[in-house]
N, C-alpha and C positions, 0 to 999 in steps of 0.2 A: 689633855685639854678637853674641855667640855664645850659642846656646841649648843645652840639654842634648841629648844624642844622640837620644833617643827622642821628641822633641817632635813632636806631630801638627801638621797644617796649621792646625787650629782654634786650638791653643795659640799657634802663631807669629802668627796673625792677631790674636788677642786681645792679645798682647804688643805688636805694632806699634800697634794702636789705643790702648792704654794709654799707650804712649810718646808718640804724637802728641798725646794729650789733655794730658799733663803738660808737655811741652816746648812753649814758646810761641815757635817760630821758623818763619817762613814758608818758609825755605830748607831745612828738614830734609826729606831724602828717605830713605825706608826701602825697602830692596830685599830681598826674601826669596829668596835664591839657591837654597835647597833646593826651594821650590815651583816656581821657574823651571826647575830641572833636571828635576823630576818632570813638569812640563807638556811640556817638550821631549822627554822620553823617550816620553810618550804620543803626541805628534805624530809622532815618528820611527817608531813602530810603524805608523801610518797611511801614512807615506811609504813604508815598506818593503812594505806590502801593495799599495799602488798600483804600486810598482816591480815587484813580482812579477806582478801582473795584466798590466801593460804588457809585461813580458818574455814572459809566456806567449802573449799575443796575437801578438807579433812572431815568436815561435818557431813558432807554428802557421802564420802566413802565410809564413814562410821555408820551412817544410817543404813546404807546398803548392806554392810556387814551385819548390822543388828537384825535387819529383815531376813537375811539369809540364815543367820543362826536361829532365829525364832522359827522360821519355816522348817529347818532341819530338826529342831527340838520337838516340834509338834508331830512331824512325821515319825521320829524315833519313838515317841510315846503314844502313838496311835493305838497300839495293841492294849496298852495299859488303860487308856481312856475308853476303849471299847469294852474292856472288862468292867470298868466302873459303870459304864452306861448299861451293860447287861445286868448289873446288880441292882439297877433301879435308881441310880443317882440322877438328880435333875440337871438340867442344862446350866442353871446358875451355879450349882455346886461344882460341876466339872470346870466351868469357866473360872471359878474362884481358885480351884486347885491349880489350874494352869497359870493364872496370874500370880499367885503366891510363889509358885516354883520359879517362874521366870524373874519375878522381882527380886527374890532372894539371891538368885544366881547373878543378876545384873548388879545389884547393890554390892555384892562382894567383889565383883570385877571392877566396879567403879571405885571402890575404896582402894583396891590394889593399884588401879591405873592412876588415880588422883595422887595417891601418896608417892608412888614411884616418879610420876611426872613432876610433882612439886619438889621432891628431893633432888632430882637431876637438874631442874631449873635453878634451885638454890645453889647447888654446887657449881654450875656453869657461871652463874652471876658472880659468885664469890671468887672463882678463879679469874674471871675477867677483871674484876675490881682489884684483885691483888696484883695482876700483871700491870695495869695502868696506874696503880697506886692511888686509888680513889677510895673514899669511904663507901661501905656497902649500903646501898639503898635498894630495897626490894618491893616491887608493887606487882602482886599477882592479879591476873584478870579474873577476879571473883565473879563478875557478872556473866562472863562467857562460860565459866565453869558451871555456874548455876543453870544457865540456859541449856547447856548440853545435858546436864543431869536430869532436868525436868523433861526435856524433849525425849530422852531415852526412856524414862518411866512412862510417859504418855504413849509413846509408840509401842511399848511393851503391852500396855493395857489394850489398846486397839488391835494390836497384832494377835493377842491371845483371843480376843473376841472373834476376830476374823478366822483364825485357825480352828477354833472350836466350832465355828459355824460350818466349816467344811466337814468336820466330824459328824455333824447332825444330818448332813445330806446323804451319807452312806448308811447302809443298813448294818446292823451289829455283826451279822455272820460274815460279811465281806471284810469288815475291819479285823475280826478275830482270825480270819484265814490269812491276813496279810495282803489283801488285794487293794 
């Protein structure tokens, strides 16, 4: 049965109860699709909020890991940068070396991470849709992936600038001695 367009949930519920009281059939099943859609939309808002919170936590943890890796990379290559500095390379050349090295490492890690993440997502979605016997429809969060990628590259650039500024505060002899 179809009700008028502006029917409230209460009116639909009253109609269903009246129909069930009048029709004497134990096999009669009434399903209020409009209420079902409204309930699903409310639940999807909660799922979206949970997804946003989870993404934010993962983003913060990823940023912390990126900063720690960047710091360790600069400390590990401090002697190499000290040698370059003693050979007369300029600050901008050393910064470019650091940025290029870190960006190449990060891009290769991002390609590996994105490809494995997308593959696992596709397989999980396909498995779920096979179990519930639904057609496969896949929507990847491309904007989130782009934001994470751009943020990683921007933080690498500023991290390399900050890390090499620490290098310039030390004298070359202490860097080459490992102090």
